[in-house]
C-alpha positions in Angstrom: 0.0 0.0 0.0 2.8 2.4 0.8 4.3 1.8 -2.7 0.9 2.5 -4.3 0.5 5.8 -2.4 4.0 6.8 -3.3 3.4 6.1 -7.0 0.2 8.2 -6.9 2.0 11.1 -5.3 4.6 11.0 -8.0 2.0 11.1 -10.7 3.1 7.8 -12.2 -0.5 6.4 -12.4 -2.8 7.3 -15.2 -5.6 9.5 -13.9 -9.1 8.5 -14.8 -12.3 10.6 -14.6 -15.6 8.8 -14.5 -18.8 10.3 -16.1 -21.7 8.1 -15.2 -25.1 8.9 -13.8 -25.8 5.6 -12.1 -24.1 5.7 -8.7 -23.9 1.9 -8.3 -22.2 1.3 -11.6 -20.0 4.4 -11.1 -18.9 3.0 -7.7 -18.2 -0.4 -9.1 -16.2 1.1 -12.0 -14.2 3.2 -9.5 -13.3 0.2 -7.5 -12.3 -1.7 -10.6 -10.0 1.1 -11.8 -8.5 1.8 -8.4 -7.6 -1.9 -8.0 -5.1 -1.5 -10.9 -1.6 -0.4 -9.8 -1.2 1.8 -12.9 -4.6 3.5 -12.8 -6.4 5.8 -10.3 -9.7 7.6 -10.3 -9.2 11.3 -9.9 -12.8 12.4 -10.0 -16.4 11.6 -10.9 -19.5 13.3 -12.2 -23.1 12.3 -12.8 -23.9 14.7 -15.6 -22.2 16.5 -18.5 -22.2 20.0 -17.1 -20.3 19.0 -13.9 -18.1 16.6 -15.9 -16.9 19.4 -18.3 -16.2 21.7 -15.3 -14.2 19.1 -13.4 -12.3 17.8 -16.4 -11.2 21.3 -17.3 -9.9 21.8 -13.8 -8.4 18.3 -13.1 -7.0 17.6 -16.5 -7.2 13.8 -16.2 -5.4 11.5 -18.7 -8.6 9.7 -19.7 -12.3 10.0 -19.1 -14.8 7.1 -19.2 -18.0 8.6 -20.5 -21.6 7.1 -20.5 -23.8 8.2 -23.4 -27.2 8.3 -21.5 -26.6 11.2 -19.2 -29.3 13.5 -17.8 -29.7 16.9 -19.5 -27.0 16.5 -22.2 -25.8 13.2 -23.8 -22.3 11.8 -23.6 -21.9 12.5 -27.3 -22.5 16.2 -26.8 -20.0 16.2 -23.9 -17.4 14.6 -26.1 -18.0 17.3 -28.7 -17.7 20.1 -26.1 -14.4 18.7 -24.8 -12.9 18.5 -28.3 -14.2 22.0 -29.1 -12.3 23.3 -26.0 -9.2 21.4 -27.2 -8.7 19.7 -23.8 -5.9 17.1 -24.1 -7.6 14.0 -22.8 -8.5 10.5 -24.1 -12.2 9.6 -24.2 -13.6 6.1 -23.8 -17.3 5.5 -24.0 -18.6 2.7 -21.7 -22.3 2.5 -22.4 -25.4 0.3 -22.4 -26.3 1.6 -25.9 -25.6 -0.8 -28.7 -22.1 -0.4 -30.0 -23.2 -1.3 -33.6 -25.4 1.8 -33.5 -23.2 4.3 -31.8 -19.5 3.5 -32.1 -18.9 5.3 -35.4 -20.8 8.4 -34.1 -18.6 8.4 -31.0 -15.4 8.2 -33.0 -16.6 11.0 -35.4 -17.4 13.2 -32.4 -13.8 12.8 -31.1 -14.0 9.7 -28.9 -11.2 7.3 -28.8 -13.1 4.1 -28.1 -16.3 2.3 -27.3 -17.1 -0.6 -25.1 -20.5 -1.8 -23.8 -21.2 -2.1 -20.1 -22.0 -5.8 -20.2 -18.4 -6.7 -21.3 -16.2 -8.5 -18.8 -14.7 -6.0 -16.3 -11.2 -6.8 -17.2 -12.0 -6.1 -20.9 -13.0 -2.6 -19.8 -9.6 -2.2 -18.1 -8.0 -3.5 -21.3 -9.9 -0.9 -23.3 -8.8 1.9 -20.9 -5.1 0.8 -21.3 -5.5 0.6 -25.1 -6.9 4.1 -25.4 -4.3 5.5 -23.0 -1.6 3.9 -25.3 -3.0 5.9 -28.2 -5.1 3.2 -29.9 -8.7 3.3 -31.0 -10.7 0.7 -29.2 -13.9 -1.0 -30.6 -15.0 -4.6 -30.5 -13.6 -7.1 -33.0 -17.1 -7.4 -34.6 -17.4 -3.7 -35.2 -13.8 -3.4 -36.5 -14.4 -6.3 -38.9 -17.7 -5.0 -40.1 -16.2 -1.5 -40.9 -13.1 -3.0 -42.5 -15.2 -5.1 -44.9 -17.4 -2.3 -46.1 -17.0 -1.4 -49.8 -16.5 2.3 -50.5 -20.0 2.5 -52.0 -21.4 1.2 -48.7 -19.9 4.1 -46.9 -22.1 6.7 -48.7 -24.5 8.7 -46.6 -27.5 6.6 -45.4 -30.9 7.9 -44.3 -29.9 7.6 -40.6 -26.9 9.8 -41.2 -29.4 12.7 -41.4 -30.4 12.2 -37.8 -28.8 14.2 -35.0 -27.2 12.3 -32.1 -30.2 13.1 -29.9 -32.6 11.9 -32.6 -30.7 8.7 -33.0 -31.0 8.1 -29.2 -34.8 8.7 -29.4 -35.1 6.3 -32.4 -33.3 3.5 -30.6 -35.5 4.0 -27.5 -38.6 3.9 -29.7 -37.3 0.6 -31.1 -36.9 -0.7 -27.6 -40.5 0.1 -26.8 -39.8 3.0 -24.4 -42.6 5.4 -23.6 -42.3 9.2 -23.9 -42.1 9.3 -20.1 -39.3 6.7 -20.0 -37.3 8.5 -22.7 -37.7 11.8 -20.9 -36.4 10.3 -17.7 -33.5 8.5 -19.3 -32.4 11.4 -21.5 -33.2 14.2 -19.1 -35.3 15.8 -21.8 -38.8 17.3 -21.6 -41.5 15.2 -23.2 -42.3 18.0 -25.7 -38.7 17.8 -27.0 -39.0 14.0 -27.3 -42.1 14.6 -29.4 -40.3 17.2 -31.5 -37.4 14.8 -32.2 -39.9 12.0 -33.1 -41.6 14.2 -35.7 -38.2 15.3 -37.1 -37.1 11.7 -37.4 -40.3 10.8 -39.2 -39.9 13.6 -41.7 -36.2 12.9 -42.3 -36.9 9.2 -42.9 -40.0 10.0 -45.1 -42.4 7.9 -43.0 -46.1 8.5 -43.3 -47.1 8.5 -39.6 -45.9 7.7 -36.1 -47.0 4.0 -36.3 -44.7 3.7 -39.4 -41.9 5.3 -37.4 -42.3 2.9 -34.5 -42.3 -0.1 -36.9 -39.2 1.2 -38.6 -37.5 1.8 -35.2 -38.3 -1.7 -33.9 -37.0 -3.4 -37.2 -33.9 -1.2 -37.2 -32.9 -2.0 -33.6 -33.5 -5.8 -34.2 -31.6 -5.8 -37.5 -28.7 -3.9 -36.0 -28.3 -6.5 -33.2 -28.3 -9.5 -35.5 -25.6 -8.2 -37.8 
């Protein structure tokens, strides 16, 4: 223990900041990280606003970011951090399907994506990979992106959606109610309805029933690829 404290005092450990709104998961992740001799948690936040403030002040080496944060999503937080040119590695650890979100995270400026249900030691491996300067995604996502033909990389209808709209679309496909989406996204119900109508128009769907059918099929198809 004395050696561990000495290393921390000398700054030889990589400093990790956690952005996660579920206290139980955040506490478990903190214990997981702090159990590693080369890593230490230097701070935590439950929402994007506090996270940006603390990250700016603490200047950690890496931040673990959840996507489903109240008030403002993890994707928006990543964009703000990059806009401020803060030198930090960003790894998303989320319950949202990697197949749906990994590329958006990387385009926003993230350095990796791993799902919460992965083995805890795989999360530690992802943290170390990103700290080493690598991009981390699952083998399945890497293989799928590598095998795409150039023509397949052209803009798709879903590329028209904003990040918030994509979150709403996925939750519609999961059968979430407006109230559940509002609680999970920290967004007023009227904004949920506005996003839903915008998605419907962008995807050229006739009505909300058609949108829900589309969302359900899209989510199921994405998970079977």
